[in-house]
Short mmCIF file of the C-alpha atoms (twelve columns), coordinates in Angstrom:
data_MODEL
# 
_entry.id   MODEL 
# 
loop_
_atom_site.group_PDB 
_atom_site.id 
_atom_site.type_symbol 
_atom_site.label_atom_id 
_atom_site.label_alt_id 
_atom_site.label_comp_id 
_atom_site.label_asym_id 
_atom_site.label_seq_id 
_atom_site.Cartn_x 
_atom_site.Cartn_y 
_atom_site.Cartn_z 
_atom_site.pdbx_PDB_model_num 
ATOM 1  C CA . MET A 1  -2.296  9.902   15.540  1 
ATOM 2  C CA . ALA A 2  -2.061  6.130   16.114  1 
ATOM 3  C CA . GLN A 3  1.079   4.178   16.455  1 
ATOM 4  C CA . VAL A 4  1.992   0.734   15.317  1 
ATOM 5  C CA . LEU A 5  4.938   -1.278  16.294  1 
ATOM 6  C CA . VAL A 6  6.051   -4.165  14.006  1 
ATOM 7  C CA . ARG A 7  8.011   -6.827  15.732  1 
ATOM 8  C CA . ASN A 8  10.231  -9.696  14.247  1 
ATOM 9  C CA . LEU A 9  10.614  -7.927  10.922  1 
ATOM 10 C CA . ASP A 10 12.951  -9.757  8.815   1 
ATOM 11 C CA . HIS A 11 16.366  -8.034  8.276   1 
ATOM 12 C CA . ASP A 12 15.969  -8.262  4.429   1 
ATOM 13 C CA . VAL A 13 12.680  -6.596  4.453   1 
ATOM 14 C CA . LYS A 14 14.032  -3.904  6.753   1 
ATOM 15 C CA . GLU A 15 17.068  -3.311  4.285   1 
ATOM 16 C CA . HIS A 16 14.604  -3.227  1.245   1 
ATOM 17 C CA . LEU A 17 12.409  -0.563  3.067   1 
ATOM 18 C CA . GLN A 18 15.510  1.561   3.793   1 
ATOM 19 C CA . GLN A 19 16.588  1.389   0.092   1 
ATOM 20 C CA . ARG A 20 13.364  2.206   -1.202  1 
ATOM 21 C CA . ALA A 21 12.977  5.122   1.241   1 
ATOM 22 C CA . ARG A 22 16.379  6.579   0.121   1 
ATOM 23 C CA . ARG A 23 15.301  6.168   -3.619  1 
ATOM 24 C CA . HIS A 24 12.221  8.240   -2.730  1 
ATOM 25 C CA . GLY A 25 13.919  10.696  -0.464  1 
ATOM 26 C CA . HIS A 26 11.942  9.857   2.633   1 
ATOM 27 C CA . SER A 27 12.602  8.353   6.117   1 
ATOM 28 C CA . MET A 28 11.816  4.795   6.391   1 
ATOM 29 C CA . GLU A 29 8.830   5.549   8.603   1 
ATOM 30 C CA . GLU A 30 7.235   7.828   5.953   1 
ATOM 31 C CA . GLU A 31 7.986   5.294   3.248   1 
ATOM 32 C CA . ILE A 32 6.151   2.684   5.313   1 
ATOM 33 C CA . ARG A 33 3.270   5.351   5.729   1 
ATOM 34 C CA . THR A 34 3.118   5.666   1.961   1 
ATOM 35 C CA . ILE A 35 3.045   2.087   1.235   1 
ATOM 36 C CA . LEU A 36 0.251   1.581   3.752   1 
ATOM 37 C CA . ARG A 37 -1.857  4.301   2.352   1 
ATOM 38 C CA . GLN A 38 -1.258  3.224   -1.308  1 
ATOM 39 C CA . THR A 39 -2.219  -0.508  -0.414  1 
ATOM 40 C CA . LEU A 40 -5.535  0.729   1.169   1 
ATOM 41 C CA . VAL A 41 -6.368  2.740   -1.973  1 
ATOM 42 C CA . ASP A 42 -5.487  -0.105  -4.253  1 
ATOM 43 C CA . ASP A 43 -7.629  -2.379  -2.060  1 
ATOM 44 C CA . LYS A 44 -10.724 -0.295  -2.861  1 
ATOM 45 C CA . ALA A 45 -9.992  -0.571  -6.591  1 
ATOM 46 C CA . PRO A 46 -12.567 -2.910  -8.722  1 
ATOM 47 C CA . THR A 47 -11.607 -6.523  -8.599  1 
ATOM 48 C CA . SER A 48 -13.454 -7.496  -11.755 1 
ATOM 49 C CA . GLY A 49 -12.502 -6.924  -15.235 1 
ATOM 50 C CA . LEU A 50 -13.629 -4.199  -17.471 1 
ATOM 51 C CA . GLY A 51 -16.132 -6.527  -19.422 1 
ATOM 52 C CA . SER A 52 -17.617 -7.719  -16.338 1 
ATOM 53 C CA . ARG A 53 -18.136 -4.171  -14.848 1 
ATOM 54 C CA . ILE A 54 -19.785 -2.950  -18.163 1 
ATOM 55 C CA . ALA A 55 -22.133 -6.033  -18.236 1 
ATOM 56 C CA . ALA A 56 -23.012 -5.304  -14.598 1 
ATOM 57 C CA . ARG A 57 -23.653 -1.681  -15.490 1 
ATOM 58 C CA . PHE A 58 -26.142 -2.599  -18.101 1 
ATOM 59 C CA . LEU A 59 -27.625 -5.587  -16.705 1 
ATOM 60 C CA . GLY A 60 -31.427 -5.706  -17.358 1 
ATOM 61 C CA . GLN A 61 -31.268 -2.887  -19.874 1 
ATOM 62 C CA . GLY A 62 -32.587 -3.446  -23.411 1 
ATOM 63 C CA . LEU A 63 -32.096 -6.949  -24.730 1 
ATOM 64 C CA . THR A 64 -34.609 -9.522  -23.789 1 
ATOM 65 C CA . GLU A 65 -33.213 -12.388 -25.703 1 
ATOM 66 C CA . ASP A 66 -29.903 -13.812 -26.569 1 
ATOM 67 C CA . LEU A 67 -27.955 -12.667 -29.556 1 
ATOM 68 C CA . PRO A 68 -27.541 -15.149 -32.367 1 
ATOM 69 C CA . GLU A 69 -24.077 -17.027 -32.619 1 
ATOM 70 C CA . LEU A 70 -22.181 -15.676 -35.752 1 
ATOM 71 C CA . ARG A 71 -19.102 -17.967 -35.446 1 
ATOM 72 C CA . GLY A 72 -18.479 -19.922 -38.680 1 
ATOM 73 C CA . GLN A 73 -20.663 -17.701 -40.826 1 
ATOM 74 C CA . ALA A 74 -19.326 -15.761 -43.846 1 
ATOM 75 C CA . PRO A 75 -19.140 -11.918 -43.323 1 
ATOM 76 C CA . ARG A 76 -21.965 -10.018 -45.086 1 
ATOM 77 C CA . PRO A 77 -22.057 -6.344  -45.974 1 
ATOM 78 C CA . ALA A 78 -24.370 -4.265  -43.656 1 
ATOM 79 C CA . THR A 79 -27.753 -3.539  -45.451 1 
ATOM 80 C CA . PHE A 80 -29.581 -0.371  -44.921 1 
ATOM 81 C CA . GLU A 81 -33.194 0.347   -45.640 1 
ATOM 82 C CA . PRO A 82 -33.870 3.779   -47.161 1 
# 
């Protein structure tokens, strides 16, 4: 396994890491490994919103023209042809 040495770490940061490790029942070293792993997993998460991801998924599928704007129009009940 690789080793990493972090120099010039602020005392407050070290204290916070120690407190966090105690809360989770880990050594400080294990807590840092956990934080790094979780950060890398979160980094792989999509950065765009749900609407953008849905639009990208269906891009080029179906509609060939824009939908009409409905703002300002009175609501109408749906009509179904028999």
